[in-house]
C-alpha positions in Angstrom: 2.9 -20.6 1.3 5.5 -20.8 -1.5 6.4 -24.3 -0.2 2.8 -25.3 -0.5 2.7 -24.1 -4.1 5.9 -26.0 -5.0 5.4 -29.2 -3.1 1.8 -29.7 -2.0 -0.1 -28.6 -5.1 1.4 -31.3 -7.4 -0.2 -34.0 -5.3 -3.0 -32.2 -3.5 -4.2 -29.7 -6.1 -5.9 -26.6 -4.9 -6.0 -28.0 -1.3 -2.2 -27.7 -1.3 -2.5 -23.9 -1.5 -4.8 -24.0 1.6 -2.5 -26.1 3.6 0.5 -23.9 2.6 -1.4 -21.0 3.9 -2.1 -22.8 7.2 1.5 -23.9 7.5 2.7 -20.3 6.9 0.4 -18.8 9.5 1.4 -21.4 12.1 5.1 -20.8 11.5 4.5 -17.0 11.6 3.2 -17.6 15.2 5.7 -20.1 16.3 8.8 -18.1 15.2 7.8 -15.3 17.6 7.6 -17.5 20.7 11.3 -17.7 21.6 11.7 -13.9 21.6 8.5 -13.6 23.7 9.6 -16.1 26.3 12.9 -14.2 26.7 11.2 -11.0 27.8 12.3 -10.2 31.4 10.0 -10.6 34.4 7.2 -12.2 32.3 5.2 -15.2 33.4 2.6 -16.7 31.2 -0.6 -18.5 32.3 -3.5 -19.8 30.2 -6.1 -17.1 30.8 -7.9 -14.6 28.6 -7.0 -11.9 31.2 -10.4 -10.2 31.0 -10.0 -8.8 34.5 -7.0 -6.8 33.3 -8.1 -3.2 32.3 -5.5 -3.1 29.4 -6.9 -6.4 27.9 -10.4 -5.0 28.1 -9.2 -1.8 26.4 -7.7 -3.9 23.6 -11.0 -5.7 23.1 -12.9 -2.4 23.0 -10.5 -1.0 20.4 -10.5 -4.2 18.4 -14.2 -4.4 17.9 -14.6 -1.5 15.4 -11.5 -2.7 13.5 -13.1 -6.2 13.0 -16.2 -4.4 11.6 -14.0 -2.5 9.2 -12.2 -5.6 8.0 -15.5 -7.3 7.3 -16.8 -4.3 5.3 -13.6 -4.4 3.2 -14.1 -8.2 2.5 -17.7 -7.6 1.6 -16.6 -4.9 -0.8 -14.2 -7.4 -2.5 -17.0 -9.8 -2.8 -19.2 -7.2 -4.5 -16.4 -6.4 -6.9 -15.9 -10.1 -7.7 -19.6 -10.5 -8.5 -19.6 -7.4 -10.8 -16.4 -8.5 -12.5 -17.8 -11.9 -13.1 -20.4 -10.3 -15.4 -17.9 -8.4 -17.4 -16.0 -9.8 -20.5 -13.9 -12.9 -20.0 -10.6 -12.2 -18.2 -11.9 -9.2 -16.3 -12.0 -10.9 -12.9 -8.5 -12.3 -13.2 -7.0 -9.1 -14.5 -8.3 -6.9 -11.7 -7.1 -9.4 -9.1 -3.7 -9.6 -10.6 -3.5 -5.8 -11.1 -4.5 -5.2 -7.5 -1.8 -7.5 -6.3 0.8 -5.7 -8.4 -0.3 -2.3 -7.1 -0.1 -3.4 -3.5 3.6 -4.4 -3.9 4.9 -0.9 -3.6 2.1 0.0 -1.1 3.3 -2.8 1.3 7.0 -1.9 0.9 6.4 1.9 1.3 3.3 2.5 3.4 2.7 -0.6 5.5 6.4 -1.0 6.4 6.7 2.7 7.5 3.3 2.8 9.2 3.9 -0.3 11.3 7.3 1.1 12.4 5.8 4.5 13.2 2.9 3.3 15.3 4.9 2.6 18.5 6.4 6.1 18.3 3.0 7.7 17.9 1.6 5.6 20.8 4.6 6.4 23.1 4.2 10.2 22.4 0.5 10.1 23.2 1.2 8.1 26.3 3.7 10.7 27.5 1.1 13.5 26.8 3.0 14.9 23.9 0.5 15.5 21.0 2.7 18.2 19.5 5.5 15.7 19.2 3.1 13.2 17.5 2.0 15.9 15.1 5.6 16.6 14.1 6.3 12.9 13.8 3.1 12.3 11.7 3.9 15.2 9.4 7.5 13.8 8.8 6.1 10.4 8.2 3.4 11.7 5.7 6.1 13.6 3.9 8.4 10.5 3.7 5.5 8.4 2.4 4.7 11.0 -0.3 8.4 11.1 -1.3 8.2 7.4 -2.1 4.7 6.9 -3.2 4.4 9.7 -5.8 7.4 8.5 -7.9 6.3 4.9 -7.4 2.8 5.8 -8.7 4.1 7.5 -11.8 6.8 4.9 -12.5 4.3 2.0 -12.2 1.8 3.8 -14.5 4.5 4.3 -17.2 6.1 0.9 -16.9 2.9 -1.1 -16.2 2.8 -3.1 -19.4 6.5 -4.3 -19.4 6.2 -5.0 -15.6 3.1 -7.1 -16.1 4.6 -8.9 -19.1 7.8 -9.5 -17.2 6.0 -11.0 -14.2 3.2 -13.0 -15.7 3.4 -13.4 -19.5 3.9 -17.1 -20.0 1.7 -20.2 -20.6 -2.0 -19.2 -20.8 -1.2 -15.6 -19.7 -0.8 -14.2 -23.2 -0.5 -10.7 -24.7 -4.3 -10.1 -24.4 -4.0 -11.0 -20.7 -1.2 -8.5 -20.3 -3.4 -5.8 -22.0 -6.3 -6.5 -19.7 -4.2 -6.5 -16.6 -2.2 -3.4 -17.6 -5.4 -1.5 -18.1 -6.7 -2.4 -14.7 -3.3 -1.6 -13.2 -3.4 1.9 -14.6 -6.5 2.8 -12.7 -5.5 1.0 -9.5 -2.2 2.7 -9.5 -3.8 6.2 -9.6 -4.9 5.4 -6.1 -1.5 4.3 -4.8 -0.8 7.6 -2.9 -4.3 7.5 -1.4 -3.8 3.9 -0.2 -0.4 4.8 1.2 -1.6 7.8 3.2 -4.7 5.9 4.6 -2.3 3.4 6.1 -0.4 5.9 8.1 -3.3 8.2 9.1 -5.4 5.2 10.3 -2.5 4.1 12.5 -2.2 7.6 13.9 -5.9 7.3 15.0 -5.1 4.0 16.6 -2.3 5.6 18.6 -4.9 8.1 19.9 -7.0 5.0 21.0 -9.6 5.9 18.4 -10.5 3.0 16.1 -14.0 4.1 15.5 -13.2 7.1 13.3 -11.0 5.3 10.7 -13.5 2.4 10.6 -16.5 4.7 10.2 -14.7 6.7 7.4 -13.5 3.4 5.8 -17.0 1.9 5.9 -18.5 5.0 4.2 -15.7 4.9 1.6 -16.2 1.2 0.9 -20.0 1.8 0.5 -19.2 4.6 -2.0 -16.8 2.1 -3.7 -19.8 -0.3 -4.2 -21.8 2.6 -5.8 -18.9 3.6 -8.0 -18.3 0.0 -9.0 -21.9 -0.3 -10.2 -21.6 2.9 -12.1 -18.1 3.3 -13.6 -17.9 0.2 -15.7 -20.9 1.4 -17.7 -19.3 4.8 -18.1 -16.1 3.2 -19.4 -18.1 1.1 -21.8 -19.8 4.2 -23.1 -16.4 5.7 -24.0 -15.4 2.5 -25.7 -13.0 1.5 -23.0 -12.6 -1.9 -21.3 -15.2 -1.8 -18.5 -13.2 -3.6 -15.8 -11.0 -0.4 -15.6 -14.0 1.2 -14.1 -13.9 -1.2 -11.1 -10.2 -0.3 -10.5 -11.0 3.5 -10.7 -13.9 3.0 -8.3 -11.5 1.7 -5.7 -9.0 4.4 -6.3 -11.6 7.2 -6.2 -13.2 5.9 -3.0 -9.8 5.5 -1.3 -8.9 9.1 -2.3 -12.1 10.3 -0.6 -11.2 8.2 2.4 -7.7 9.8 2.5 -9.1 13.3 2.3 -11.6 12.7 5.1 -9.0 11.1 7.4 -6.5 13.9 6.9 -9.1 16.5 7.6 -10.2 14.8 10.8 -6.7 14.3 12.0 -5.9 17.9 11.2 -8.7 18.9 13.5 -7.7 16.4 16.2 -4.1 17.6 16.3 -4.8 21.2 15.6 -2.8 21.1 12.4 -0.5 18.8 10.4 2.5 21.0 9.7 0.9 21.8 6.3 3.7 24.1 5.0 6.4 21.6 5.9 4.5 18.8 4.1 3.6 20.9 1.1 7.2 22.1 0.6 8.5 18.5 0.5 5.6 17.4 -1.7 6.3 20.1 -4.3 9.9 19.0 -4.6 8.8 15.4 -4.9 6.4 16.3 -7.7 9.2 18.3 -9.6 11.6 15.3 -9.2 8.8 12.9 -10.4 8.2 15.1 -13.5 11.9 14.8 -14.4 11.8 11.0 -13.7 8.7 10.6 -15.9 10.5 12.4 -18.8 13.5 10.2 -18.4 11.3 7.0 -18.4 9.3 8.3 -21.5 12.6 8.7 -23.3 13.9 5.3 -22.1 10.8 3.5 -23.3 11.1 5.1 -26.7 14.8 4.1 -27.1 14.3 0.4 -26.0 10.8 -0.1 -27.3 11.8 -3.2 -29.3 14.0 -4.7 -26.7 13.2 -7.4 -24.0 10.5 -6.5 -21.5 13.0 -7.4 -18.8 15.4 -4.7 -20.1 12.6 -2.2 -20.4 11.2 -2.8 -16.9 14.4 -3.3 -14.9 16.3 -0.7 -16.8 13.4 1.7 -16.4 13.2 1.1 -12.6 17.0 1.7 -12.3 16.9 4.8 -14.5 13.8 6.3 -12.9 15.1 5.7 -9.3 18.5 7.3 -10.2 16.9 10.4 -11.8 14.5 10.9 -9.0 17.2 10.6 -6.3 19.5 12.9 -8.2 16.9 15.6 -8.7 15.9 15.4 -5.0 19.5 15.8 -4.1 19.8 18.9 -6.3 16.7 20.3 -4.6 18.5 19.8 -1.3 15.7 17.7 0.3 16.8 17.1 3.9 15.7 13.4 3.9 18.2 12.7 1.1 21.0 14.1 3.3 19.8 11.9 6.2 19.9 8.8 4.0 23.4 9.6 2.9 24.6 10.1 6.5 23.1 6.7 7.4 24.8 5.0 4.4 28.2 6.7 5.4 27.9 5.5 9.0 27.1 1.9 7.9 30.1 2.0 5.5 32.4 3.2 8.3 31.1 0.5 10.6 31.7 -2.2 8.0 35.3 -1.1 7.4 
């Protein structure tokens, strides 16, 4: 896709972006074939395999998921239509802000959730729901350890981050202001987005795609209602109205998160609540210390380059957070240190 931007767009214009996307998708498929063909005792024939019960099961589970994806896309379309009627720059700013917010979400939640799904599935296949409950609780705790400080760090550093990434050419200081405002309200929902990722996949491991899709459909429907309401409320307070669209998404996602956690709690007869709450409390305390350090940092370097403010703030915030978590004797920090020590010993 980047290749398309750099080499196709100069000659083909916007069509170069589309062909870059097609090329990237094709290569994403082709690069997996060598590993697939090396699997032992596998023979491939051109058939849909509809007579195989496992294939039919995949189709049954996939159908609700397709419905859920279509509802999400419809929701984005509604937001685009609403944003198009707001002051100039609103549509671009919410699109850019959402893309920035999803950066930590992809790194934290999607990466962990994709890696955890095979473990959940194997535990359910072996008839070990208690083991899955413990694994899910540990994964939720780990996601909270990362998403809570990421949320607060991005909220505090949103303006220098947006300026560092985008302020050049037609993207001027006013564009930075518009995007930072939307990013503030999108980032409020980062924890919700992150937990929805893992809990949805836990339902998939239970061979239940209907529940997360049904809950997601209701949440996205509420998002449409909130999107029609919140911009007007923001405007009544004298705030830029496109922030209301971002808050609508965050609020609807938070409701989706609560509903999925409650339903999963019932399905697994608990979610190790005390264990998760203990870790979350320590994470919140460390995040408060991190936020204080970032507040001080931004005051000290307020007149410096946005690169220094943003990158220095990320380094400082991460260091303070990790240090406080270590002082609080969070077991995951010890585990990470052990992994780092083993890797260092192996490299020597």
